[in-house]
N, C-alpha and C positions, 0 to 999 in steps of 0.2 A: 643706103643714103642718110645723110645726116638731116635732123630735123632744122629746116630752114631759120624758123625763129630763133634758135639758139646758136646756131652758125653765125645770122647776122648779128647777134648781140657780140657775139665774139670778136667779129671782126670791127663791129664797132667801137669795142673796148681797144683793141688793138691800135686803131687806127686813131684814138684818142691818148694815147701814151699810158692807159690803164693797165700796164703790163699783168700786174700779178691777177686783178679781176679776170682779166682774158684766161690766163692760164688755168683758173679756176674754172670757167665757163666752157672752155674748151677741152677740159681734162674730162668733164662731165660728159660732153659728148663722145669723146675718146674712148672712157671705160667699156661701154657693150659695142663699140664699132670694131666690125671686121674687112680683111680683103686691103685695097689700096687706099681706102679713105682713112682708114686708122692708121697708115704710116704718115701720110699727109699731114692729117692733125698732129702726129707725133710732132714732125718738123715744125710745124707752125707754134705748138707748146715750147720747145726747145727755144725758137727764136725770141717768144715772149719772155720766157725764163732768164734768156741772156740778156735781155734790155731792160728787164727789172733789177738783176742784178747790177748791171750797168749805173742805173738810176740810184741803188744806193751803195755805189763805190766799191763793189766786190767785182775788181777787175778779174780776178782768177776765174771764178764761176761766170761771168760772163763770156770769157774768152770759150771756155769748156762749152757751153748750153750753146753758143751760137755756133760753134764748129759741128757740134752734133745736128743742130736744124740744118745748116748748110749741106751737109753729106745726105741728110735725108731728105731735103728739097731737091738736090739734084737730079732725082729720077722721076721729077714731076714738070722739068723742063720743056717747052714753055710756058706751059698754061695748063692750068687744072682747074676746074669746077670754078671757073669763071675769074680765076685770081692770075694774073699775070705773072708765072712764076719766076719769070729769066729776070724782069725788071726787080723782084722781092730779092731773087738770089743776087742780083749786081751790087742792090743797095746795102744789104745783110753782110757781104763779102766787103763792101766799103765799110760798112760800121766796124767790122771785126779788125781791119787795118787799124783803123782809128782807137780801138780798143788796145790794140797790139802796141802802139806809139805812144800809150800814155795818155792820148787825149781824149775828150769830151763827145759824144754824139750830138749833133746839133738838130739832126734831121733823122729821124728816125724814119722808116720806112712804112708805106701806106698802102693796105691790102686794096 
């Protein structure tokens, strides 16, 4: 099980659009984690990195990471560990479509 304070910090950073820092915090949790928690954390990390790339103007990196995150997140629908993964999946898919159309994401998902 993921330490709650670190997990809460990662979620708070994600929700604050601090995607680089979120990725750093979640990676520290992810490294020693095993089982289904590990794969779930990896999905969140991919999404955070994808959104960070988008913020930096790297659309190719954003697309690749968002696709990876969505693939992994699909196994955790409709909810996991208090996260509405169905909603997150829909919002991340919409964000990917915005990236693919060359647009700017205005409303990032919130965990």
